C-alpha positions as a LaTeX table, in Angstrom:
\begin{tabular}{lrrr}
\hline
Residue & $x$ (\AA) & $y$ (\AA) & $z$ (\AA) \\
\hline
Met1 & $-62.46$ & 16.14 & 59.12 \\
Asp2 & $-65.63$ & 14.22 & 59.63 \\
Ala3 & $-65.02$ & 10.54 & 58.82 \\
Trp4 & $-68.71$ & 9.87 & 58.17 \\
Lys5 & $-68.74$ & 12.11 & 55.09 \\
Tyr6 & $-66.37$ & 9.65 & 53.39 \\
Phe7 & $-68.78$ & 6.77 & 54.04 \\
Glu8 & $-71.78$ & 8.75 & 52.79 \\
Ile9 & $-70.14$ & 9.43 & 49.42 \\
Arg10 & $-68.62$ & 6.00 & 48.91 \\
Pro11 & $-71.87$ & 3.96 & 48.56 \\
Met12 & $-73.10$ & 6.29 & 45.83 \\
Arg13 & $-69.88$ & 5.80 & 43.88 \\
Ser14 & $-70.19$ & 2.04 & 44.24 \\
Ile15 & $-73.77$ & 2.04 & 43.02 \\
Leu16 & $-72.84$ & 4.26 & 40.07 \\
Leu17 & $-69.90$ & 2.02 & 39.16 \\
Ile18 & $-72.04$ & $-1.14$ & 39.28 \\
Ala19 & $-74.70$ & 0.51 & 37.10 \\
Ile20 & $-72.14$ & 1.58 & 34.50 \\
Leu21 & $-70.51$ & $-1.85$ & 34.40 \\
Ser22 & $-73.87$ & $-3.59$ & 34.10 \\
Cys23 & $-74.92$ & $-1.44$ & 31.16 \\
Ser24 & $-71.63$ & $-1.81$ & 29.33 \\
Ala25 & $-71.55$ & $-5.59$ & 29.84 \\
Ser26 & $-74.85$ & $-5.95$ & 28.01 \\
Phe27 & $-73.33$ & $-4.31$ & 24.93 \\
Val28 & $-70.37$ & $-6.66$ & 24.97 \\
Phe29 & $-72.50$ & $-9.81$ & 25.06 \\
Ala30 & $-75.26$ & $-8.53$ & 22.77 \\
Ser31 & $-73.62$ & $-9.63$ & 19.54 \\
Asn32 & $-73.15$ & $-13.22$ & 18.42 \\
His33 & $-71.27$ & $-12.20$ & 15.28 \\
Asp34 & $-67.54$ & $-12.57$ & 14.87 \\
Leu35 & $-65.80$ & $-9.25$ & 14.43 \\
Leu36 & $-63.12$ & $-10.69$ & 12.16 \\
Asp37 & $-63.78$ & $-12.80$ & 9.09 \\
Ala38 & $-61.71$ & $-15.88$ & 8.19 \\
Glu39 & $-59.19$ & $-13.89$ & 6.13 \\
Ala40 & $-58.62$ & $-11.35$ & 8.89 \\
Cys41 & $-58.20$ & $-14.17$ & 11.41 \\
Lys42 & $-55.63$ & $-15.81$ & 9.15 \\
Glu43 & $-53.71$ & $-12.52$ & 8.81 \\
Thr44 & $-53.85$ & $-12.00$ & 12.58 \\
Lys45 & $-52.46$ & $-15.48$ & 13.18 \\
Glu46 & $-49.67$ & $-14.87$ & 10.65 \\
Gly47 & $-48.92$ & $-11.54$ & 12.34 \\
Ile48 & $-48.54$ & $-13.29$ & 15.68 \\
Gly49 & $-45.99$ & $-15.67$ & 14.17 \\
Tyr50 & $-44.11$ & $-12.80$ & 12.52 \\
Phe51 & $-43.95$ & $-10.73$ & 15.72 \\
Leu52 & $-42.78$ & $-13.73$ & 17.76 \\
Gly53 & $-40.12$ & $-14.49$ & 15.15 \\
Val54 & $-38.79$ & $-10.93$ & 15.25 \\
Ala55 & $-38.82$ & $-10.89$ & 19.07 \\
Asp56 & $-36.93$ & $-14.20$ & 19.16 \\
Tyr57 & $-34.37$ & $-12.87$ & 16.68 \\
Leu58 & $-33.82$ & $-9.73$ & 18.75 \\
Phe59 & $-33.43$ & $-11.74$ & 21.98 \\
Lys60 & $-30.81$ & $-13.92$ & 20.25 \\
Glu61 & $-29.05$ & $-10.79$ & 18.96 \\
Thr62 & $-28.89$ & $-9.56$ & 22.55 \\
Glu63 & $-26.98$ & $-12.72$ & 23.51 \\
Lys64 & $-24.62$ & $-12.25$ & 20.54 \\
Asn65 & $-24.16$ & $-8.59$ & 21.47 \\
Asn66 & $-22.70$ & $-9.62$ & 24.83 \\
Gln67 & $-19.98$ & $-11.63$ & 23.08 \\
Lys68 & $-18.87$ & $-8.88$ & 20.65 \\
Met69 & $-15.69$ & $-6.91$ & 21.14 \\
Gln70 & $-16.96$ & $-3.43$ & 22.03 \\
Ser71 & $-16.76$ & $-0.90$ & 24.81 \\
Glu72 & $-19.04$ & $-1.34$ & 27.81 \\
Lys73 & $-20.92$ & 1.83 & 26.87 \\
Glu74 & $-21.59$ & 0.55 & 23.33 \\
Arg75 & $-22.57$ & $-2.87$ & 24.63 \\
Lys76 & $-25.11$ & $-1.41$ & 27.06 \\
Ala77 & $-26.56$ & 0.92 & 24.43 \\
Asn78 & $-26.91$ & $-1.91$ & 21.90 \\
Glu79 & $-28.34$ & $-4.24$ & 24.51 \\
Glu80 & $-30.92$ & $-1.65$ & 25.55 \\
Asp81 & $-31.99$ & $-1.08$ & 21.94 \\
Leu82 & $-32.25$ & $-4.80$ & 21.21 \\
Leu83 & $-34.17$ & $-5.57$ & 24.40 \\
Thr84 & $-36.54$ & $-2.66$ & 23.86 \\
Gly85 & $-37.32$ & $-3.94$ & 20.37 \\
Ala86 & $-37.70$ & $-7.53$ & 21.55 \\
Ile87 & $-40.08$ & $-6.54$ & 24.31 \\
Ala88 & $-42.10$ & $-4.35$ & 21.94 \\
Phe89 & $-42.52$ & $-7.19$ & 19.42 \\
Ser90 & $-43.37$ & $-9.63$ & 22.24 \\
Gln91 & $-46.08$ & $-7.26$ & 23.43 \\
Leu92 & $-47.45$ & $-6.91$ & 19.90 \\
Ala93 & $-47.64$ & $-10.69$ & 19.64 \\
Ala94 & $-49.44$ & $-10.85$ & 22.99 \\
Asn95 & $-51.92$ & $-8.18$ & 21.91 \\
Tyr96 & $-52.60$ & $-9.90$ & 18.57 \\
Ser97 & $-53.02$ & $-13.21$ & 20.43 \\
Thr98 & $-55.68$ & $-11.65$ & 22.63 \\
Val99 & $-57.53$ & $-10.31$ & 19.59 \\
Tyr100 & $-57.31$ & $-13.70$ & 17.90 \\
Glu101 & $-58.51$ & $-15.56$ & 20.99 \\
Val102 & $-61.48$ & $-13.26$ & 21.50 \\
Trp103 & $-62.66$ & $-12.68$ & 17.93 \\
Cys104 & $-61.62$ & $-15.71$ & 15.89 \\
Lys105 & $-63.26$ & $-19.10$ & 16.24 \\
Asp106 & $-61.41$ & $-22.19$ & 15.00 \\
\hline
\end{tabular}
């Protein structure tokens, strides 16, 4: 294998990548308008609080689950379900927070 062929192709890919990123960046910064209106921002903020509340509840239920009288198999299954739900709601809150931070101005 000729090592120089790799270096001949690579600069072209870099130039193409820079061109694509430059063009797409201009579209992102072209608009000065907020994507979400005040009502949508309020609903997004309320959604963040709701998702964090559910995630907190599920994390606390995980702690309670460890103290219940149940078989080890049941405990692990319940713990996995609770943690999966808690992580999912935490991620939803994080995603909504990103949307709020980017598109809503206080």
